[in-house]
MARDRENBA-162122 format. One record per residue (C-alpha): x, y, z; residue in one letter. Coordinates in steps of 0.05 Angstrom, whole numbers, plus 5000, padded with zeros to 4 digits. Layout:
<recs>
XYZa...
</recs>
This chain:
<recs>
056239298788m061339848774t066139978831r066640698853i073340878884r076541498912e083441628885w087542218909a091342658861r098442448850g097341748880s099641128844a095140558821h096539918784v093039598724f094538868707t093338368651w095837688630e102737818599p103537698525r110737608504v113037848436g115838478403p109238698372g104738638432y102739298465r097739508518v094640198522r091240478584l086040988563e082041458607v075941908598r071742378640a066841918675g061242428682d060342498607a058041848573a059942118504a066842338525a072442038483a077941608513y084941898512a091641538519l094441508589a100040988581e102740528528d107139938550v109639268524p104638698531g109738268566e109938738626d103338488653g102439118695r103039868692l103140388747v099041018733w099141658774h092842058781v093942738747p094843348790d089243698752a083443518707g076843148710a074242938778e070742308754n074341798710l073041158672r078340698642f079440178588r085239718570l086739648496v090939028481r092839008407n091438258404w084238288429m078238758433p078539358480a076139228551e072239768588e074039658661l068839578714d071840158752l069340868765s073941348801v072241988838h078542418844v079842758911v085243248933p092443008940s094642669004r101942728988a106842999039r113743319033n119542939064y126943059071k131642459068v138442539102t144442069105k146341989178v152241529168s154941109111g159140659155g157140519227l161840179276t156539649289v158039029247p153438979186p147538509190r140538369166d134138159200g135838519265a130238739311g128739489315a125339759378i124440449409v124640379485f126740819543a127941399496d133141009455r133340619390m135139889400w138239399351l137238669370i140838059342g141837969267g145237529216w151637579175n154936929152p160437319117e163737559182r165336949226p169337359275t163337789293d158137249279f161336589300p154736209290r152136669235e147136999282t148337369347v144437549410n147838209423e143938849435v145839569416w142540239429s143040949403s140041639412t141841919343d142841329295g150141509286a153341289351t151440619381w152840319449r153539579461l148639399516e149238649515k155138289484p154037669442n154137009481t151936559424f158636249407f158435479403d154734849421d155934969495n150835529494f144935409542d138435659511p134835639578t139336199606l139536669547d136236739479w139736429419e142436879365g137136999312r134437439257h127637589226t124237479293g118837919323n120638499367y116138999403f114839369469v109439159518r108239299592d114639699599g119039149571r122238959505m119838299476w122537779427i117837259397v120736709352g126436749304g129536299251d131435569242a138735639222l141135169277t136334629253g131434789309v125535269303y126135849352q119035899378n121236169446d119136829478i123637299518w123037989550s127438509584s126739179618d133839409604n136439039543g142138729583k138638179622v133037769589w127937309621a124736729584r117136809583v115836149548a120235619517d115335559460s109435959436g102835589435g102535589360f105735129307p113135239298k114935709241r119636239214i118136909181l111837039222s109337709248t107437879320t103738519335a101538869399q094138969381f089639259434g090738859498t093038239461s099037969424l097237699355l102037239318t100337079246f103136799181g109936499169g112335839142q116535219154t122935049118t119534459083d113934849050g108234939099v105435639093f101035929148y095036389142d092936319214d092436819272v093936659345w092337099405s095337159475s094637649533t101037429568d105637099516g104836429551q097836189534r095636239461w089036099426s087536059352k082836579323i077836279273e078536629207q072936879163g073036969087t075637309046p082537219074h089837299054w093636689031s099236389073g105436839072r110637169116g117237549112g114438219134i119238579181l115638979234g108238999247s102939479223m097439729270v094140349240f087440689252k085340139302d086439599250r091839069239l094739069169w098338569124v102438929071l105338479018g109537889041g111237239008g114136539012r121536379018y123435818971e124235108997t126434448965d119334338940t116335038932t118535658894p119736368918w113436798912t111437488936a105337928935d103338658939s096338578967q093939009025v089338709078w086638969144s082438719202t079239029264p079638389305d084437879273g078537469247a074937879195h079338139139w078238629082v082638719021q084139459015e085139868952g087139578885d087738818875p095238948878q098639558908a102939978860p109339788895w112739158870k111138488903a116238368958r118637989018i123538189073y121038909072h120139369131d113439649151v112040199202t107540789218v110441489212y107242179204d100241879205g101741429147r103540699134m110440589104w113440029061v120940049055l125639639012g125338879010g126638348958y123138198892n124737558854g125037908786d129238518803v132738318868g133638808925n129339428926l131140148942a124240468945d119740758999a112140828995w106941139041y099441159047s094241419097d088840929076d091940319043g089040518975e092541158955n100041038954w105641538941y112841348924d118041758961l123442078919d129441788956v136841918946p141541378922e141240958984w143140238971p137739738952a136839239008r132438729042h131638539116a133539239140a131439559206s126940169217a125340599277w120641189288v124241619338y124042349359h119642559301g123642209247a123741539211l130641209215f132440659165y138840259160g142839609161f140339029118g142838589062n145038979001s149438408977e154038529013p151238669082f151339399103i151339829166a148940519147d143440979172m138541459139w133041889167r126542139137i123442779165d116643069149a117343779122v112144279144t109444669084p
</recs>
């Protein structure tokens, strides 16, 4: 049965095929008006067969119903089981401004980003290249700012050596889970750089003094998971171990101390992690991309699928089989201006990414025309005072800069 989809003008969509390597192999994407069976196909794109994918933007004008076919020059043309109804553009205008190219805060990646008490907060982080500032590679310091340019140290680092007591303060960490709940900032989990999985949970009402909620979450130990405040519950999902166990589970808690596993239906996303931030949008929890960090026995992989759920149990894959943005891990996700955003990250073929994408439905994605900000992964993002702030991260080397994105009223 032919799929009927609604694609907005100007939005990007991806077509894929099994790559064929060689100088003479080409793939043509052809399109015709879908409401006229006798209409001729016309060339839309022509790319090398080895690419395996092409990203096509819906024209700003033209037919409102479309059909497609792929023409590979090594096999018969394939008319795709896809019918598209074109709807008006959902694109928005944004202004990108450089706030600072060199903050006084030491560079880092994987730091938590929270908006709390009318301030932006930067929590923890990792930088093995600066032992003076990061004596154990990660820190447990906390900074805050009201403009993204000037930062105030709220909690100095205490994670110095083996004499550190993890029952009195949280260990330095990066790529943990950070959010606001019940008038407090929360930290769930972290990394395993010390050889021990950080599955602990902490909270604070001022960023200076932290209380341990639980010494271990009630779910299997892991890194690179995601925790979201979803309705009245906390949901922790995904992640992996350092020896190649990849999780596709979801755990629920109402207090951060007692956790129960949610039984998953099918279809369902495969085990993955490495998504920085959490995505709750239009009363649904979303998984945008993600991947698997390489281990001694498993390779690096990443995806660009989009999934959503109303309850943590029943999932739907949204939009195209793959989103138009490159597969990635260590990217930031957030909601700004009534849209989901995907920012930066890491792709195994091209390395660090410098792009930004947004969508109001998970199917129609637009790529933001950004200035020459450095490509990076494991950055930090805040939505604060009507703007999206984006900075820090690993650009090889680590960086401490700040940019802001503002919606422009037509």
